[in-house]
N, C-alpha and C positions, 0 to 999 in steps of 0.2 A: 295728343294726336301728333302723328308724324307727317311732315311735309317733304315731298319729293319733287325734284325738278326733272323734267323730261325734255330731251332734244329729239326733234323729228324732222324728217325731210318731207317735202310736198313736191312731187314731180309727175310730169305726164298730163293727162286730161284733167285730173282733179285740180289743176292750177286755175281752172275757171270756176271752181267752187268758192263762194264768198267766205269771209272770216267768220261770219255768224253761223253759217251752215257747217263749217269745219268745227266750230265749238259744239253744235248738236251732234255731229258725227263722233265727236270724243266722248260726249255724254252717253250715247247709245253704246259705244265700244266698251266703255268701262263697266257698263251693266252687263253686256254679254260676256265680258271677260271675267265677270264676278270678282272685280277689284273692289274691296271694301272702303268705298270713299266716303268721307264725312259729309253730312248734308246741313245746310243752314236751318234755323229754327223758323217758326212763324206759319202763317196760313198757307204759303206755297213753298215748301223747302226745295232748295236748289243744291246740286252738288257743289262742293267748294273747290272750284277750279279757277285758276288765274293765268290768263294767256299774256304773252309778250306783245310786242309791236305788231300791229295788223299787217297783213301782206295783200297788196292790191290784186284784184282779179287778174288772171292771165300771167302772173309772175310765178316762177318756180323758186324753190328755196332748198338749200342744204342745211339750214340752221334756224329752225323755228322752235320756240320754247313754250312750256307749259308747266305750271306748278299745280300739284294735287294734294289736298289733305286727306290723309288716310285715317280711319277709325283707330287703328292700333297705336299703341304708345311704344311699341318695340323698335329698338334702333334698326335701321335698314342695313342688312348685310349685303356683301357682294352677291352672294347666292340668291338672296331675296330680290335684288335689283334685276339680276338676270332672269329670274322666274317671272317677274311682272313684265319685263320687256318681251319675253317670248309669248306670254298670254295675250299682250296687246297686238303684236305684230300678226299673230294668227287671225285676230278678230278684225283689225283695221282694214278699210278698203284698199284696193290697189292704188298706189301713188302716195300713200301716207305710210311711213316707216320709222319706227323708233330706232334712234341711233345709240342713245345712252340714257341712263337713269341714275340719279345719285341723290342722297339726302340734301335737303336745303334747310338752312337755319330760319326759324320763324323771325328772327331779328333782321333778316335781309330787307333792303329796299325791294319795292316791287320790280318786276322785270322792266316794265315800261319806264320807270324812273331811273334804273340803274344803267341801262344800255345807253352809251354815249354816241355810237356811230355804227354804221353797217357798210360792209364791202359788197359791191354789186358787180355783176358781170353783165355787159351789154353787147349784144351783137346788132351792129348797126348797118342798115342797107344803103346802098348807093353812096358809099364814101371810101376813098382809097386811103392808104396808109399816110401819104404825104399830107393830104387835106386833113386827115384826122389829127396828125400831130400838130400842124398849125393851129387847129382849133384848141387843142389841149394847151398848147403854149399860151394862147391868147387868154384862155380862162384862168390858168394859174398865174399869169403875169398881170391880171387885173387887180387893182386895189379894192374895187367894189364892183358888185353886179347887182344893180338897183332894179327892182321890178315892182309893179303895182298888182295887188291882189284884192279881190272883194271877198270880205269875210263878215258874215252876219250882217249883209246889207251895207257894209261900210268899205270904202276903198282905203287899203293900208299899204304903205310903202315898206318893202323889205330888202335887206342886202343879203343875197343869197351866197356871196363869196366866202363868207366866214364858215358856211356849212359844207363847202367843197374842200375836203381835206387832202385828197389824193386823186389823180387820174393817170392812166397809163394806157398807151396803145400796146396791145398784146400781139396781134397778128392779123394777117388778111384772111377773110373767109370767102366762100363762094359768091356771096351777095355784097360783101362790104368789108368791115373791120370789126374787130373784137376789142372792147375797152374794159378795163376795171377802174372803178371808182369808189372811194370811200366818202360817204355822205354823212353829215352830223344829224343827230336826232334830238338835240337839246338846244334851246327850250322847246322847238318843234321840229319834227322830222322832215328833212328835205326829201320829198318823193322822187322816185326816178323820172316821172313824167315832167316834173318842174325842172330837174336837172338838165334834161334833153332840150327843154324848151328855152334854155339859155342861148342855144345857137340860132342864128338868123339866116335861113329859116330854120324852124325847130328840127332836130334830128328825130328820125324814126327808128325805133328798135324792133327788130325781128324777134328778139329773145331777151328776156331779163330774168336774172336769177340772183337771189340774195345768198352770197356765199358764206358770210360770217356776221355775227353781231358782237360788239365789243363794249366792255365796261372797264372801269378803272379800279384796280386794287393797289392802293397806295400810289406809287409812280409808275406802275406797270399796267399795261393794257392786256386784258385777258378776256376769254369768252365766258359767258354765263355758265356753260358747261361744254367741255371738249367731248370728242367722240371717244377718247379714252378715259371714261368717266372716273374721276376720284370724287371727293366730296365736292359739292357745288361751292365755288368761291363766294366769299362774302362780298357784297356790292359796296364799295367804299367810293362815295362820290367826292369829286374835287372840281375845282374851277378850271382845270386843265381839260381841253378838248382835243388837243393835237399833240402827239408824241412822235419823236424821231424814231426811225427803224431800230435803233440800238435798244430801245425800251420796249419792243414788241416781242411777245411771246405768242407764236402762232400754233395754236392747238387744233385748229379746225381741219377739215378734210373737204378737198374738192373732188369732183369727178375725176376719174384716173386719166382721161384724155385731156385734161386741162393743165397748162403749165403752172409751176409754182411762181407765185407772185407775192409781193408784200401783202400781208393780210389773208393769204390763202396758203394752206399747207396740205 
């Protein structure tokens, strides 16, 4: 069987659709598009689909990922990838759009295991540039940011500082400011809501968008699949969770009205 990796965006009203419902949409779309997907065996066969990190309800994304097992053993060609992309985009509902498709190795780590961090865009209400920069400086200057969380009925103490890899004030907006932040995903993903709650009082985001997801390939930080799809890169895990900008290859694509920033191209 051939495994393919799909990069897609989730924009507009469909951002309020849950991760589970998006998975069901993909199952229906693959049937309607007549993509020959492999199925599991047993009493209740299921299509062999593997999704990346879940996206919270209400958040948009320019970089969501899905892996699909196909029945065919034939190598995926550029023409074949383009044909599948066109079939899917004709069938997908408004708001979901395939950006790229490429072959993926069956030896790869799962997307959830291989992704080390995500770049997020936040539009924050009721905050000016100066106050935002002061907050960013205080967060980046802190040696630790300790919070208490209740998990499975038990109170646990966590240091969120290690998961906050980068923050930048981008510009003022009509309602506040725009920020970019890179948040770690291992061993547990730092959610945007947890990141914003670091402020006292907690910050409120008018808009949240996942711009990129990143994994490590040797010493280089790369995307699981760029919008200019070549072969999907092999996911090489390492103990390194933070890289300097000189080791960053930005393959991603942001919306055309958004400025270029580290982690966004």
